[in-house]
C-alpha positions in Angstrom: -51.9 11.1 -4.7 -50.6 9.5 -1.6 -47.8 7.9 -3.5 -46.8 11.2 -5.1 -46.8 12.9 -1.7 -44.6 10.1 -0.3 -42.1 10.5 -3.1 -42.0 14.3 -2.5 -41.4 13.7 1.2 -38.8 11.0 0.9 -37.1 12.3 -2.3 -34.8 14.9 -0.7 -33.9 12.4 2.1 -33.1 9.7 -0.4 -31.0 12.1 -2.5 -29.2 13.4 0.6 -28.5 9.8 1.7 -27.0 9.0 -1.7 -24.8 12.0 -1.6 -23.7 11.1 1.9 -22.9 7.6 0.8 -20.9 8.9 -2.2 -18.9 11.2 0.1 -18.1 8.4 2.4 -17.0 6.1 -0.4 -14.6 8.8 -1.8 -13.3 9.3 1.8 -12.7 5.6 2.3 -10.9 5.2 -1.0 -8.6 8.2 -0.2 -7.9 7.0 3.3 -7.1 3.5 2.1 -4.9 4.9 -0.6 -3.1 7.0 2.0 -2.5 4.0 4.2 -1.2 1.9 1.4 1.0 4.7 0.2 2.6 4.8 3.7 3.5 1.1 3.7 7.2 2.0 3.0 7.4 2.8 6.7 7.4 -1.0 7.6 11.0 -1.0 6.4 12.0 -0.3 10.0 10.8 -3.8 10.8 12.3 -5.6 7.8 15.9 -6.4 7.0 15.9 -4.6 3.6 19.6 -3.9 3.6 18.9 -0.3 2.4 19.6 2.8 4.4 16.5 5.0 5.1 18.9 8.0 5.1 20.2 7.6 1.6 18.1 5.1 -0.4 15.2 6.1 -2.7 11.8 4.9 -1.4 11.3 3.2 -4.8 14.5 1.2 -4.3 12.6 -0.9 -1.7 10.5 -2.1 -4.6 13.4 -2.8 -6.9 13.4 -6.2 -8.7 16.5 -7.5 -6.9 15.3 -6.5 -3.4 14.0 -9.2 -1.0 10.7 -7.5 -0.4 10.3 -5.9 -3.8 7.1 -7.8 -4.7 5.4 -6.7 -1.5 6.3 -3.0 -1.9 5.3 -3.0 -5.6 2.0 -4.6 -4.8 1.0 -2.1 -2.1 2.1 0.8 -4.4 -0.2 -0.5 -7.1 -3.1 -0.6 -4.7 -2.3 2.8 -3.3 -2.4 4.3 -6.8 -5.5 2.6 -7.9 -7.4 3.5 -4.7 -6.5 7.2 -4.9 -7.3 7.2 -8.6 -10.7 5.7 -8.0 -11.5 8.2 -5.3 -10.5 11.2 -7.4 -12.4 10.0 -10.5 -15.5 9.3 -8.4 -15.3 12.8 -7.0 -15.0 14.2 -10.5 -17.9 12.3 -11.8 -20.3 12.8 -9.0 -21.7 16.1 -10.1 -19.3 17.6 -12.6 -18.1 20.4 -10.4 -17.8 23.7 -12.2 -15.3 25.4 -10.0 -11.8 25.4 -11.7 -9.9 25.0 -8.4 -11.8 21.8 -7.4 -11.9 20.3 -10.9 -8.2 20.8 -11.5 -7.4 19.6 -8.0 -9.2 16.3 -8.4 -7.7 15.9 -11.9 -4.2 16.4 -10.3 -5.0 13.8 -7.7 -6.2 11.4 -10.4 -2.8 11.9 -12.2 -1.0 11.2 -8.9 -3.0 7.9 -8.5 -2.5 6.8 -12.1 1.2 7.6 -12.1 1.8 5.9 -8.8 0.1 2.7 -10.1 2.2 3.0 -13.2 5.3 3.4 -11.1 4.7 0.1 -9.5 4.6 -1.6 -12.9 7.9 0.1 -13.9 10.2 -1.0 -11.1 13.9 -0.3 -10.9 16.1 -3.4 -11.5 18.5 -2.6 -8.7 19.3 -0.1 -6.0 21.9 2.4 -7.2 22.3 4.1 -3.9 23.4 0.9 -2.2 25.0 -1.1 -5.1 28.0 0.5 -6.8 27.7 -2.0 -9.6 24.1 -0.9 -10.2 25.1 2.8 -10.1 27.9 2.1 -12.7 25.5 0.2 -15.0 22.9 3.0 -14.7 25.4 5.7 -15.6 26.7 3.6 -18.5 23.2 3.0 -19.8 23.3 -0.7 -19.0 20.1 -0.9 -17.1 16.6 -1.7 -18.4 14.4 1.0 -20.0 12.2 0.8 -16.9 14.7 3.0 -15.0 14.0 5.9 -17.3 10.3 5.2 -17.4 10.2 5.0 -13.6 11.8 8.4 -13.4 9.1 9.8 -15.6 6.2 8.2 -13.8 7.6 9.2 -10.4 8.0 12.8 -11.6 4.4 12.8 -12.8 3.2 11.4 -9.5 4.8 14.1 -7.5 3.6 16.8 -10.0 0.1 15.5 -9.7 0.2 15.4 -5.9 1.6 18.9 -5.6 -1.0 20.2 -8.0 -3.8 18.5 -6.0 -2.5 19.7 -2.7 -2.2 23.3 -3.8 -5.5 23.5 -5.8 -7.8 21.7 -3.4 -6.3 23.5 -0.4 -6.9 26.9 -2.2 -10.4 25.7 -2.9 -11.0 25.0 0.8 -9.5 28.3 1.8 -11.7 30.2 -0.7 -14.7 28.2 0.6 -15.3 27.0 -3.0 -15.3 23.6 -1.3 -16.7 23.3 2.2 -13.7 21.6 3.9 -12.7 23.5 7.1 -10.2 20.9 8.2 -8.3 21.1 4.9 -8.5 24.9 5.0 -6.8 25.0 8.4 -4.2 22.2 7.9 -3.6 22.3 4.1 -1.4 25.4 3.9 1.1 24.0 6.4 1.2 20.6 4.7 1.7 22.3 1.3 4.7 24.3 2.6 6.2 21.2 4.2 5.7 19.3 1.0 7.4 22.0 -1.1 10.3 22.1 1.4 10.7 18.3 1.3 10.5 18.3 -2.5 13.2 20.9 -2.7 15.4 18.9 -0.4 14.8 15.8 -2.5 15.7 17.5 -5.7 18.8 19.0 -4.3 19.9 15.6 -2.9 19.3 13.9 -6.2 21.5 16.5 -7.9 24.2 16.0 -5.3 24.1 12.2 -5.7 24.3 12.3 -9.5 27.3 14.7 -9.2 29.1 12.3 -6.9 28.8 14.7 -3.9 27.0 12.4 -1.5 23.4 11.8 -0.9 22.7 14.8 1.3 20.1 12.8 3.2 18.3 11.8 0.0 16.3 9.1 1.8 15.1 11.3 4.6 14.0 14.1 2.2 12.1 11.7 0.0 10.5 9.9 2.9 9.3 13.2 4.2 8.0 14.1 0.8 5.8 11.0 0.5 4.8 11.2 4.2 3.4 14.7 3.8 1.4 13.6 0.7 -0.1 10.7 2.7 -1.0 13.0 5.7 -2.6 15.5 3.3 -4.6 12.7 1.8 -5.8 11.7 5.3 -6.9 15.3 6.0 -8.7 15.5 2.6 -10.5 12.2 3.3 -11.5 13.4 6.8 -12.8 16.7 5.3 -14.9 14.9 2.6 -16.3 12.4 5.2 -17.1 15.2 7.7 -19.2 17.1 5.1 -20.9 13.8 4.2 -21.9 13.3 7.8 -23.5 16.7 7.8 -25.7 15.6 4.9 -24.0 17.6 2.3 -21.7 16.4 -0.4 -18.7 18.7 -0.9 -18.5 17.8 -4.6 -22.2 18.6 -5.3 -22.1 21.7 -3.1 -19.3 23.1 -5.1 -21.2 22.3 -8.3 -24.0 24.5 -7.0 -21.5 27.3 -6.4 -21.9 27.3 -2.6 
């Protein structure tokens, strides 16, 4: 009898501790992924030979670049960390809410595509090397150039979907994340603007009309994704500290 009473008294506490630990684990994975995804910023300290104003971020990781291996490695870790955090969140309690489920799925796509991106590097930097640009337009570059374009597009699509869906979930209080509810809409708008800038710049570059600040637009694009990931990680951890797992709370319809 005493043993049964002890289990009844400690059971809720143990369950709550487990949920808190899961929330913290998801938050740590997302935060670490965001930091790894921001490593491109160390280019200001490295003699990369590429212009931040015109070069693609992914050109830092090109096979012919001096620090390509470093940037490819951190991109791989960034993708895998975010993927692990998103999958863990999805598997914790099988949330029933469409916004949350689809949002975590979008974030998982972002993580997987980012990891794939690092394994499909460009062979050279077309924005800085006229010979590389000529080979690319003549179809003389490896197939990884085309595959990289696809994986990069999937990564951005997944990130945008996650940002919109999880921010909406926070605003609707489907997920109890006040910090994301407050900050998310601004970051979504900034991300959409940066994505529009990037797409317009890519079109201009491919039409031989200059780069239109392609490097700046794309760096803002990846920066806003990283900042949003930090806010999401903070929101998940904050709910965990209050003893309530946002994933399981949403599953209960709270």
